[in-house]
VOGU-336832 format. One line per 4 residues: number of its first residue (from 1); their letters; for each residue x, y, z of N, C-alpha, C. Coordinates in pm, whole numbers, plus 50000, padded with zeros to 5 digits. Example, Ala and Ser with C-alpha at 12.3 -4.5 7.8 and 13.67 -1.06 7.14 Angstrom:
BEGIN
1 = as = 51319 49431 50780 51230 49550 50780 51320 49670 50780  51285 49775 50708 51367 49894 50714 51290 50003 50787;
% end
This chain:
BEGIN
1 = msat = 25873 59521 75707 25962 59499 75898 26081 59510 75880  26168 59398 75789 26288 59361 75782 26389 59486 75688  26295 59557 75632 26369 59633 75555 26405 59729 75628  26329 59797 75747 26292 59906 75853 26472 59890 75887;
5 = qpae = 26498 59720 75951 26626 59721 76055 26717 59704 76020  26802 59738 75899 26909 59787 75861 26947 59911 75901  26819 60015 75825 26811 60175 75915 26814 60179 76016  26743 60119 76111 26781 60126 76244 26911 60060 76326;
9 = rhaa = 26930 59989 76278 27097 59939 76302 27189 60091 76299  27147 60086 76154 27275 60195 76108 27284 60341 76210  27129 60371 76216 27146 60513 76295 27156 60466 76414  27136 60323 76490 27175 60346 76640 27356 60330 76671;
13 = hrpv = 27381 60273 76535 27555 60305 76561 27609 60463 76498  27539 60516 76447 27568 60631 76362 27625 60779 76505  27747 60816 76485 27792 60837 76595 27739 60997 76634  27736 61039 76772 27681 61131 76840 27749 61232 76886;
17 = htlt = 27735 61350 76770 27816 61527 76786 27773 61611 76863  27831 61572 76996 27805 61647 77113 27858 61804 77074  27751 61934 77125 27836 62023 77116 27903 62039 77230  28046 62095 77233 28191 62126 77322 28199 62304 77322;
21 = faga = 28219 62310 77461 28335 62466 77415 28396 62487 77296  28506 62414 77330 28625 62406 77230 28557 62393 77109  28467 62378 77061 28397 62327 76901 28352 62463 76900  28290 62468 76989 28210 62658 76967 28354 62791 76965;
25 = vrse = 28451 62744 77056 28570 62873 77031 28701 62797 76899  28620 62674 76782 28710 62701 76707 28612 62724 76544  28471 62772 76568 28403 62786 76503 28417 62954 76527  28428 63053 76639 28415 63152 76626 28596 63188 76591;
29 = wckm = 28674 63161 76590 28777 63176 76536 28804 63159 76372  28741 63084 76345 28678 63112 76191 28654 63199 76156  28505 63225 76197 28439 63377 76186 28510 63476 76182  28599 63512 76311 28666 63607 76330 28768 63659 76250;
33 = wsam = 28846 63535 76150 28921 63596 76036 28871 63606 75902  28734 63546 75920 28665 63575 75784 28627 63728 75748  28609 63806 75840 28627 63947 75807 28702 64013 75767  28730 64102 75671 28797 64157 75658 28831 64261 75733;
37 = styv = 28743 64333 75789 28723 64435 75932 28870 64391 76052  28890 64267 76058 28937 64186 76159 29073 64264 76116  29117 64214 75996 29281 64273 75985 29280 64388 75958  29180 64476 75888 29195 64634 75924 29207 64674 76015;
41 = llvl = 29116 64666 76127 29120 64706 76304 29271 64686 76349  29300 64527 76364 29402 64509 76413 29527 64592 76353  29535 64567 76264 29673 64678 76182 29721 64794 76199  29589 64846 76198 29559 64985 76195 29598 65017 76409;
45 = cvaf = 29529 64904 76515 29608 64894 76605 29754 64902 76632  29786 64808 76609 29934 64789 76581 30010 64930 76520  29937 64981 76425 30001 65159 76376 30014 65236 76470  29878 65246 76567 29856 65342 76671 29984 65344 76750;
49 = favn = 29966 65238 76792 30108 65215 76896 30207 65252 76878  30272 65219 76737 30410 65313 76681 30383 65435 76656  30325 65449 76622 30282 65666 76545 30304 65690 76680  30234 65682 76778 30200 65746 76902 30324 65705 76981;
53 = slmi = 30383 65599 76973 30593 65649 77025 30658 65725 76944  30648 65678 76793 30749 65786 76726 30780 65937 76749  30595 65969 76780 30584 66117 76801 30624 66143 76947  30602 66058 77025 30638 66123 77206 30782 66109 77177;
57 = gwll = 30880 65991 77115 30976 65962 77123 31076 66113 77044  30995 66157 76916 31075 66268 76925 31074 66386 76954  30911 66398 77030 30901 66514 77145 31011 66559 77214  31008 66431 77302 31101 66389 77445 31222 66414 77382;
61 = nfma = 31293 66373 77262 31432 66391 77197 31476 66508 77183  31393 66555 77150 31422 66742 77090 31425 66765 77239  31300 66772 77329 31346 66851 77499 31429 66843 77499  31522 66682 77541 31635 66677 77591 31758 66748 77526;
65 = sqea = 31708 66765 77396 31859 66804 77355 31888 66937 77347  31745 67019 77428 31736 67163 77429 31772 67184 77621  31803 67087 77676 31807 67045 77816 31769 67105 77878  31562 67082 77802 31455 67127 77871 31433 67019 78005;
69 = mpvg = 31477 66895 78009 31410 66812 78067 31447 66663 78067  31525 66603 78166 31606 66481 78156 31538 66369 78106  31591 66272 78062 31488 66147 77991 31562 66040 78043  31456 65938 78100 31471 65850 78155 31413 65699 78097;
73 = medv = 31480 65585 78122 31416 65459 78148 31267 65433 78080  31240 65503 78230 31105 65517 78255 31012 65580 78162  31040 65656 78079 31002 65745 77979 31009 65646 77862  31092 65580 77829 31133 65484 77683 30947 65396 77737;
77 = wtta = 30953 65348 77818 30863 65250 77860 30731 65272 77874  30727 65413 77912 30528 65488 77894 30546 65550 77732  30629 65565 77704 30604 65576 77552 30552 65512 77443  30627 65368 77506 30586 65264 77421 30421 65217 77465;
81 = saga = 30385 65297 77548 30245 65228 77589 30166 65358 77534  30205 65459 77518 30162 65601 77518 30040 65552 77373  30043 65490 77278 29878 65457 77186 29796 65394 77243  29782 65396 77388 29676 65239 77473 29607 65340 77464;
85 = tdgm = 29574 65501 77445 29394 65555 77505 29338 65548 77337  29463 65544 77162 29426 65562 77065 29379 65424 77018  29453 65322 77080 29440 65152 77067 29284 65113 77137  29270 65170 77232 29186 65128 77326 29013 65186 77229;
89 = livg = 29032 65297 77143 28930 65349 77050 28899 65181 76927  29025 65197 76866 29018 65113 76784 28985 64924 76806  29088 64884 76963 28979 64762 76951 28816 64765 76978  28799 64884 77076 28639 64925 77082 28549 64903 76974;
93 = ilgv = 28595 64982 76888 28514 64955 76791 28521 64781 76705  28639 64727 76735 28632 64577 76667 28535 64518 76756  28505 64525 76882 28444 64416 76964 28311 64446 76953  28266 64566 76903 28163 64614 76853 28129 64491 76737;
97 = mvmt = 28202 64545 76648 28138 64519 76474 28183 64323 76476  28188 64279 76596 28287 64150 76598 28110 64084 76631  28002 64143 76728 27898 64121 76796 27765 64165 76709  27795 64285 76626 27692 64367 76504 27685 64252 76395;
101 = seys = 27838 64259 76372 27768 64219 76216 27765 64006 76227  27694 63993 76320 27594 63871 76309 27474 63898 76258  27457 64052 76384 27303 64042 76315 27267 64151 76177  27388 64209 76174 27379 64267 76036 27399 64166 75900;
105 = sqsi = 27422 64104 75865 27458 63956 75798 27365 63837 75855  27241 63870 75937 27119 63783 75981 27206 63618 75985  27352 63615 76017 27422 63453 76028 27385 63452 76245  27337 63524 76297 27329 63475 76397 27213 63379 76455;
109 = itsl = 27132 63388 76351 27028 63272 76381 27100 63127 76322  27173 63131 76217 27243 63035 76206 27337 62989 76339  27400 63096 76344 27520 63041 76475 27460 63022 76604  27323 63032 76686 27238 63038 76726 27135 62898 76724;
113 = tvnp = 27112 62849 76597 27058 62665 76543 27150 62604 76571  27310 62657 76566 27376 62575 76539 27459 62504 76707  27442 62638 76789 27501 62672 76888 27352 62715 77006  27273 62640 77064 27186 62719 77125 27189 62745 77250;
117 = rram = 27319 62735 77298 27348 62787 77435 27432 62901 77418  27310 62988 77452 27341 63178 77430 27492 63183 77494  27496 63173 77633 27586 63191 77724 27710 63133 77640  27763 63012 77629 27848 62927 77526 27852 63032 77436;
121 = fmna = 27787 63007 77360 27844 63102 77250 27841 63245 77224  27784 63330 77348 27893 63467 77385 28008 63425 77427  28043 63340 77536 28194 63338 77593 28267 63293 77536  28252 63189 77381 28389 63152 77286 28411 63275 77230;
125 = kalv = 28271 63374 77191 28310 63444 77108 28409 63572 77158  28378 63581 77309 28461 63686 77375 28585 63641 77426  28618 63510 77420 28744 63449 77432 28841 63448 77324  28776 63431 77222 28835 63459 77070 28902 63599 77063;
129 = laav = 28809 63673 77104 28825 63828 77070 28937 63864 77170  28898 63844 77269 29032 63867 77412 29169 63825 77346  29139 63704 77280 29311 63627 77277 29360 63734 77106  29292 63762 77034 29330 63807 76897 29393 63990 76953;
133 = tfla = 29290 64020 77013 29361 64162 77054 29440 64167 77148  29461 64081 77239 29568 64083 77332 29680 64045 77220  29661 63951 77166 29786 63902 77033 29889 64036 76963  29759 64076 76914 29821 64223 76850 29828 64331 76920;
137 = sfvg = 29798 64336 77047 29834 64466 77125 30006 64419 77190  29992 64259 77176 30125 64243 77270 30225 64289 77162  30171 64300 76978 30296 64313 76889 30280 64415 76884  30197 64539 76916 30204 64680 76895 30281 64703 76985;
141 = vlva = 30238 64693 77100 30360 64769 77239 30519 64672 77174  30535 64548 77119 30676 64517 77096 30700 64630 76967  30620 64679 76912 30651 64760 76778 30697 64899 76851  30623 64966 76948 30634 65124 76965 30720 65094 77036;
145 = wgca = 30778 64985 77152 30887 64980 77229 31019 64979 77132  31036 64963 76991 31142 64961 76931 31123 65144 76890  31025 65173 76887 31032 65290 76823 31104 65340 76933  31027 65380 77028 31078 65409 77130 31236 65464 77212;
149 = wlml = 31318 65363 77176 31449 65282 77209 31516 65406 77066  31444 65326 76945 31502 65458 76866 31504 65569 76894  31402 65630 76884 31410 65764 76928 31525 65840 77052  31496 65766 77119 31542 65802 77284 31678 65754 77380;
153 = hgai = 31711 65665 77259 31861 65554 77360 31952 65658 77363  31969 65757 77275 32095 65835 77275 32015 65945 77383  31991 65992 77400 31890 66083 77521 31881 66031 77671  31922 65925 77662 31866 65897 77857 32012 65921 77919;
157 = stgt = 31959 66018 77993 32071 66095 78101 32024 66027 78240  31924 65932 78289 31884 65923 78433 31930 65796 78438  31949 65723 78558 31908 65557 78580 31774 65563 78624  31785 65410 78622 31675 65344 78643 31627 65370 78773;
161 = qamp = 31648 65394 78876 31645 65419 79016 31484 65460 79030  31451 65550 78927 31330 65629 78937 31221 65566 78888  31247 65437 78808 31128 65377 78777 31065 65259 78816  30944 65251 78873 30920 65163 78946 30897 65040 78893;
165 = aalp = 30928 64920 78935 30944 64790 78912 30865 64685 78779  30795 64779 78864 30647 64696 78741 30602 64739 78620  30657 64884 78606 30657 64960 78465 30701 64820 78367  30774 64766 78352 30791 64698 78219 30725 64557 78221;
169 = wvtl = 30645 64560 78314 30551 64394 78303 30397 64509 78238  30346 64602 78342 30270 64612 78317 30263 64692 78152  30351 64737 78104 30360 64773 77922 30378 64621 77868  30466 64575 77867 30479 64473 77773 30337 64381 77816;
173 = lgvp = 30243 64324 77945 30157 64224 77942 30055 64368 78026  30012 64442 78093 29926 64413 78142 29827 64590 78021  29919 64625 77949 29834 64713 77820 29805 64594 77712  29805 64505 77702 29747 64390 77573 29628 64343 77655;
177 = vama = 29629 64302 77805 29509 64296 77881 29392 64369 77881  29439 64474 77922 29351 64614 77924 29252 64641 77750  29384 64595 77668 29316 64615 77550 29198 64504 77533  29212 64365 77568 29134 64235 77559 28992 64279 77605;
181 = ltav = 29046 64325 77775 28891 64367 77849 28833 64477 77754  28916 64585 77712 28859 64689 77674 28717 64608 77547  28830 64559 77418 28745 64510 77315 28619 64390 77380  28631 64340 77506 28535 64253 77549 28409 64334 77602;
185 = mamg = 28476 64437 77633 28350 64542 77702 28305 64586 77607  28356 64662 77438 28302 64712 77373 28208 64554 77302  28206 64473 77311 28136 64338 77260 28018 64301 77348  28043 64348 77448 27879 64369 77520 27789 64473 77529;
189 = fgam = 27839 64618 77464 27768 64729 77423 27691 64632 77271  27798 64631 77178 27783 64521 77033 27596 64409 77075  27624 64346 77187 27501 64243 77194 27413 64347 77267  27403 64452 77330 27280 64488 77408 27233 64612 77272;
193 = lrst = 27288 64667 77180 27199 64755 77085 27195 64666 77001  27262 64572 76921 27270 64496 76765 27285 64594 76662  27317 64701 76724 27388 64818 76561 27500 64896 76583  27543 64810 76511 27754 64883 76469 27746 65005 76461;
197 = vggv = 27632 65101 76427 27676 65235 76461 27644 65289 76627  27534 65208 76662 27500 65271 76770 27586 65213 76893  27644 65095 76911 27783 65046 76917 27886 65164 76932  27928 65179 76827 28026 65256 76826 27992 65374 76864;
201 = lcvv = 27871 65428 76857 27871 65565 76924 27861 65570 77079  27810 65449 77129 27898 65431 77272 27994 65437 77313  28060 65382 77246 28266 65333 77202 28275 65450 77232  28310 65580 77159 28359 65678 77164 28278 65787 77213;
205 = glft = 28134 65800 77300 28063 65866 77375 28198 65785 77527  28186 65693 77523 28204 65622 77676 28359 65687 77669  28430 65661 77557 28587 65649 77553 28649 65795 77536  28572 65865 77502 28623 66014 77398 28586 66116 77432;
209 = llps = 28435 66117 77450 28335 66250 77442 28327 66268 77569  28236 66185 77642 28211 66179 77789 28360 66279 77865  28451 66186 77885 28600 66247 77970 28640 66370 77929  28620 66409 77772 28632 66515 77775 28585 66630 77840;
213 = ilql = 28442 66569 77822 28371 66713 77837 28318 66718 78020  28337 66624 78050 28326 66609 78201 28501 66672 78260  28606 66659 78178 28704 66724 78223 28715 66865 78262  28579 66931 78162 28544 67065 78194 28559 67104 78323;
217 = aqll = 28461 67024 78378 28433 67051 78562 28525 67124 78634  28682 67089 78596 28793 67102 78628 28770 67262 78678  28752 67334 78559 28723 67497 78578 28607 67547 78645  28510 67468 78715 28413 67500 78789 28407 67554 78915;
221 = gdrf = 28518 67504 78979 28591 67528 79079 28557 67383 79221  28543 67399 79313 28548 67300 79417 28386 67228 79444  28328 67281 79412 28206 67190 79428 28150 67134 79357  28245 67143 79241 28213 66998 79129 28341 66969 79148;
225 = awiv = 28428 66890 79223 28509 66775 79254 28478 66684 79226  28395 66647 79256 28301 66491 79267 28307 66466 79108  28267 66556 79006 28247 66523 78868 28415 66454 78821  28492 66526 78870 28603 66491 78819 28674 66385 78851;
229 = svnn = 28617 66343 79001 28635 66200 79035 28541 66140 78970  28468 66137 78954 28391 66035 78852 28438 65995 78746  28476 66132 78685 28553 66090 78514 28654 66048 78525  28778 66077 78677 28837 65952 78662 28839 65770 78671;
233 = clps = 28678 65803 78692 28682 65589 78738 28641 65579 78569  28647 65683 78467 28571 65613 78367 28693 65521 78263  28661 65439 78189 28741 65371 78124 28893 65407 78054  28844 65507 78030 28953 65577 77938 29047 65658 78016;
237 = rale = 29030 65675 78132 29089 65733 78251 29151 65664 78316  29091 65537 78344 29149 65472 78467 29232 65384 78353  29246 65369 78244 29371 65307 78153 29458 65402 78164  29464 65506 78151 29560 65586 78148 29642 65618 78287;
241 = sfig = 29587 65580 78395 29614 65575 78523 29689 65398 78524  29615 65302 78462 29671 65203 78491 29815 65188 78417  29837 65226 78263 29965 65189 78215 30055 65278 78261  30016 65393 78309 30170 65499 78345 30165 65402 78500;
245 = agas = 30171 65322 78547 30224 65225 78671 30285 65318 78812  30227 65406 78783 30289 65518 78887 30442 65577 78876  30475 65560 78759 30602 65602 78712 30607 65765 78675  30729 65844 78683 30731 65972 78715 30786 66035 78552;
249 = sfsn = 30691 66040 78502 30737 66072 78298 30669 66151 78255  30713 66142 78122 30666 66312 78058 30558 66254 78031  30482 66125 77994 30374 66093 77943 30275 66095 78032  30313 66020 78161 30225 66026 78319 30152 66166 78307;
253 = smga = 30307 66289 78284 30304 66424 78371 30160 66488 78286  30187 66440 78134 30059 66505 78036 29953 66493 78088  29905 66330 78146 29778 66306 78178 29742 66331 78335  29828 66388 78363 29764 66430 78553 29679 66483 78545;
257 = vmtv = 29585 66458 78646 29502 66537 78712 29476 66658 78762  29482 66746 78754 29457 66891 78791 29388 66944 78928  29459 67025 79012 29345 67067 79141 29258 67152 79038  29164 67115 79136 29042 67200 79158 29030 67251 79229;
261 = ggst = 28997 67421 79167 29016 67550 79241 29105 67589 79328  29215 67487 79330 29384 67555 79375 29388 67437 79562  29252 67391 79604 29251 67328 79756 29167 67201 79732  29112 67157 79636 29076 66997 79660 29122 66908 79553;
265 = qpfq = 29225 66806 79550 29192 66732 79472 29134 66587 79446  29073 66594 79312 28991 66486 79296 29024 66367 79330  28953 66242 79313 28977 66101 79333 29071 66074 79235  29154 66015 79259 29241 65958 79148 29305 65823 79159;
269 = ptwg = 29243 65752 79136 29316 65606 79170 29452 65552 79148  29499 65480 79249 29665 65431 79219 29652 65337 79031  29752 65306 79026 29769 65254 78880 29689 65086 78906  29690 65043 79068 29654 64912 79061 29469 64929 79056;
273 = wagv = 29429 65015 79142 29290 65034 79100 29243 65078 79009  29335 65141 78921 29284 65177 78817 29267 65043 78764  29355 64981 78706 29334 64836 78660 29167 64785 78691  29162 64733 78835 29074 64698 78905 28903 64799 78866;
277 = illa = 28908 64907 78824 28803 64996 78799 28801 65004 78633  28912 64913 78552 28902 64885 78411 28799 64754 78394  28843 64633 78519 28799 64518 78500 28657 64503 78535  28612 64609 78657 28462 64622 78656 28419 64689 78547;
281 = wava = 28432 64752 78475 28352 64834 78336 28322 64688 78251  28480 64604 78243 28469 64547 78170 28359 64395 78170  28364 64397 78311 28290 64242 78345 28127 64285 78311  28115 64432 78378 27939 64451 78403 27897 64479 78260;
285 = vyaa = 27962 64531 78199 27910 64525 78058 27890 64422 77988  27987 64375 78004 27951 64214 77889 27885 64146 77945  27876 64116 78073 27739 64042 78180 27577 64124 78081  27642 64217 78130 27469 64313 78038 27471 64220 77953;
289 = gvav = 27544 64257 77846 27534 64202 77693 27465 64035 77697  27544 63945 77764 27514 63824 77769 27368 63820 77836  27289 63885 77916 27205 63876 77955 27119 63907 77863  27135 63994 77808 27015 64103 77727 27065 63957 77576;
293 = tarr = 27156 63865 77521 27137 63781 77438 27030 63699 77476  27083 63679 77600 27013 63511 77650 26842 63523 77666  26820 63670 77700 26659 63648 77671 26600 63731 77610  26664 63798 77511 26583 63856 77382 26601 63784 77281;
297 = dvk = 26486 63804 77196 26449 63684 77117 26538 63787 76946  26656 63684 76882 26689 63688 76797 26642 63811 76660  26510 63826 76653 26511 63904 76524 26452 64032 76605;
% end
């Protein structure tokens, strides 16, 4: 009896480690940077911003030298954000892999044993993913802006009166936020499917293939204008409208929606509503992923 009393007193004074959200975030932060795919995809994201900016900047510079069109500061800003549509695919793949790697490596069992609160586990992972994606995209936009300025500063011939006041803020902050929302959305797909191949196919299909297929409805006449309207509410189309911020620029003109049949104009959200649509997509898909993770067995 007396031999067990010291052990009991020691156990009574042993510190109890409570599970906190901050601790879950630290754990997910370490796991995020332990995967080589994180570094590769983030570098690709920055590279895509820079390459797209250089290509469009060179094209605009060439057109300006031929006096084919004037170039203004709004073109510099929209050129800097032109790589967002390609970056969307890259961060989408990152979002899928952040979730599905837990299942492919069977580390999900350990993760949920350490943190059985599945909603907290998902929210911590989503917060870390969003923060990392935001920072990488912000760096990508800064690099892309430098590339655009390098290519276009000698060709600027118009003033800034035509540039919306919100355009610089949308480019510098709105684009990284949109990339973060895209990554969290893709994480929701990964949580629902638990397969890297399936999640990536969903991302590619929703962001790239489906918009291209629905865009063909423009050629079918007025009766199919509603299909084009639906297409304009898909994540990639909403992103294109959002990053333009309503500016009259070469990049925005390339992504402008054509009139169906010459008489019916499809629904085209303003840049503000396009941002709301993208947010709604991210919230809906992520919430579905959390619900599936909370209810389904890990095996």
